[in-house]
TORMITI-345210 format. One record per residue (C-alpha): residue in three letters; x, z, y. Coordinates in pm, whole numbers, plus 50000, padded with zeros to 5 digits. Layout:
REM residues N
ALAXZY...
//
This chain:
REM residues 300
MET500005000050000HIS501094993150357VAL499065019850532THR500115028150888LEU499885061751063ARG497725045351329GLN495245034451065LEU495095069750923TYR494685083851274VAL491695061051337PHE490315067750987GLU490375105551046ALA488535101551377VAL485795080451218THR485535105350930ARG485165135151163HIS482385118751363LEU480955095651095SER480545071651384TYR482645042051496THR481315045851851ARG482205082651890ALA485605077051726ALA486285049051975GLU485375072152263GLU487695099352134LEU490585075052086HIS489925055852409LEU489605023552210SER486924997052189GLN484554998751894PRO485744964851762ALA489324978051767VAL488305008151559SER486374986051317MET489394963051282GLN491714992251199ILE489295004850932LYS488904969750788GLN492694965550766LEU492984999850602GLU490314991250345ASP492084958350273ASN495374976950221VAL493725002849995GLY491654977249809LEU488534998949819ALA485675005450058LEU486135038150246PHE482725039850415GLU479245029050318GLN476325024150555LEU472825036350474GLY470425027250748LYS472065035851078LYS474375062250929ILE477765058450760PHE479115080250481LEU482465084050306THR482755067649968GLU484565085549685ALA487725066349779GLY487225076650141GLN486945113150045GLU490185111349846LEU492025093750128TYR490755119050383HIS492095147550168TYR495585132450162SER495495121050525GLN494945157150629GLN498035167550435ILE500035139750602SER498815151050944ARG499775186750858GLN503265176050754LEU503705156251075SER502615186651275GLU505215207851094VAL507875181951176GLU506885183551542ASP507105221551539VAL510535221151375LEU511855195651623GLU510505216051914GLU512245246451771LEU515515227451741LYS515205218252107GLY515015255152191SER511385253252299ARG508915281852260ARG506185256352218GLY504615246051891THR501415251051694LEU500195281951511THR497385275151263ILE495635306451139ALA492595312450918VAL491025347150911ALA488195364050725THR485065368350934THR485425406050924ALA488995403851054THR488035387051382TYR487415421151537PHE491155427551554ALA492645393051489LEU491565380551831HIS493395409551995LEU496555401051801LEU496255364451897GLY495765374752259ARG499015394252254PHE500745365352086HIS499515341752357GLN500905364952623ARG504335363052462PHE504205325852387PRO501925309852650GLY503195275052564ALA502105277252201ASN498975260252072ILE496735282151856SER494255268851601LEU491935295251452ASP489455291251166VAL487115320851108THR485575316650765ASN484635332050431ARG486845340950135GLU486135308849945ALA487315287550238LEU490355309850293LEU491415304749932ARG490965267349978HIS493195268350287LEU495895285450082GLU495505262149786GLU495705230850000ASN498345245350235THR496335235250543VAL497205265550759ASP500365284750841MET498965318950753VAL495785336050638ILE494515370850722MET492185384150453GLY491615411950202LYS492575410449836PRO495245383549772PRO494405356449517GLU495885360549171SER495875323449089LEU498155311449372GLU501815317449451VAL501585334649788VAL503575359249992ALA501085386850082GLU502075416250302PRO499645444950371PHE499665454850737MET496595476550797ASP494075498150612ASN490565484050582PRO488135512550500LEU484655502850382VAL481995527750488VAL478265533250438ILE476185528050752ALA472665539050842PRO470415539351149PRO470725571651354ALA467285584151247HIS467955580850874PRO467345613850683LEU470845613050525VAL472595614250863GLY474505646850906GLN474545654850534ARG477235653350268VAL475745626450044PRO476515626649668LEU476615593349486THR473535602649284VAL471525604049605LEU473105572049735GLN471935553649422GLN468335561049520GLU468715541649845THR468225504449905PHE471185484150033ILE471765452350231LEU474875436150086ARG477295408050155GLU476945376749943ARG478545375249598GLY482135363449613SER482905379349948GLY485855403149963THR483635432250065ARG481195425949781ILE483985423249522ALA485565456049637MET482205473949641GLU481235462249292ARG484585472749146PHE484305506649317PHE480875514749177ALA481735500548833HIS484785523448819LEU482585553648895GLY479865542448654ALA477355540048938THR474955512949050ILE473065506149372THR469925486249450SER470075456149678SER467065444149876MET468825415950056GLU472075396050052ILE473475383850385SER476635363550451SER477265378450797ASN478455413350887GLU476665410751220ALA473385403151045ILE473905432250805LYS474395456151097GLN471255442751267ALA469265446550945VAL470445482550900GLN469505490351261ALA466055476151187GLY465635500650897LEU465745475150613GLY468275495450415LEU471795509550417GLY474905488150443ILE478555488450337VAL480875472250589SER484415474550719GLN484835503050966HIS486705478551192THR483425460551265LEU481605491251400GLU483315500451728LYS480495488451956GLU477605501051740ILE479125535751698ALA479885538652072LEU476295528752160GLN474885551451885ARG473075522651720LEU474585530151377VAL476015560651200ILE478675562750929LEU477345584150646ASP479485611450489VAL479375599950126ASP481285613549826SER484275591649728PHE483995571150048PRO485475553050226ILE486455525549982MET490035519950093ARG491195483950104HIS493955466850299TRP494305437050525TYR497005412250424ILE498795384750610MET499755358050360HIS501055322950315ARG502215300150038LYS505645308649898SER506895273849974LYS505775275150339ARG508525265850582PHE508335288950883THR509395280551234ALA510535308151470LEU507065307251626HIS505375313651292GLN507725342251214ALA507115357051558PHE503395359051490LYS503905374551147ASP506235400551298LEU503745408051574VAL500955414051322THR502965438551115GLU504325456751423GLU501225459951638ALA498205461351406GLN498375499051365GLY498525503451741LEU495285483851774VAL493565507351529ARG494805538551709ASN493675525352046ALA490295513251921
//
C-alpha cells in the first residue's frame, strides 16, 4: 500500500464527523478535495472504507480496522513530536491522561498545578469508566491512567499514590445517622449501587463476600453524582468514594454512616504500560501526582 499521512489525516477527520462537509470545514479544504483523498485512499487499500445509507455515511469493517491503526500512527507521531520538543530543551509537549470518573474530584486539581508549572504544555483529559480505561491501557492510547485496582491481564507499571476510602452515605434524616451500625443492620437496608464492572462495585462485592454478608440493591446507576442525588432523595443508601463527598458533607446534604468494618480501603494508582517511553514532561506529571496528592487530601 502507498498510503500517505495526509490521506490518513483526512480519513480520521471524516471518521470523527461521519461527514465529508464537516471534515472539509475542519481541514479548511473543499469537499471535492476531501472526497478525492478518500477515493485515493480506498484505491490504495483496495477496499471501501465508507458506505452511504440514505444521507448518512458509516464506516465499513475495513474502515473500522484502518481507523484503529490510524489512531496508533497518530499517537506515535505525537510521541515523536514530544521527544523532539524535549531534545530542543522545550517545556512544551502533550500530556494525555485518562482518569476514572470518581477521580476527577482531585485529578483536576493536580492537572491545574501541573499547568501552572508547565503553561506551554497541552493537556488532553478523558474522564471515563473502568472498561474504557482498560481499553486505553490495552491500546496504549494515553500516556497515563489514574484509576483504582490495576488490571491483572496487562503489563503495566502501577504506583499507588493515595488512599481511596469507600463509605456508606445516607440522607441527614435517616434513622441510622449518629449510630454505630453493625453489618447485620446494614443488610436490612436498600442500596443504590454503581453498575457491575465498575471499580467501586467490584471492591464492594469482594468486601461483602469476604465477610459473608449481602446487601439488597434497588437501583444501579453509572454515575456517582446520580447516586448521591438518589440518596438525598431517600431512595436508599449508597457506597461511594469519600473523595466525592466534600460539597455534600459541607452543605449537610449527606452524612457518612458509622458502619462496622467500614470504610472499605482502596487505593488510587497512576499507571502506564511497561513499554511506555516517557518524556521529561510525562515524568514531571507522574512525580507531581505522587508528591502532591496527599497534600490535596489534607487540605480538602
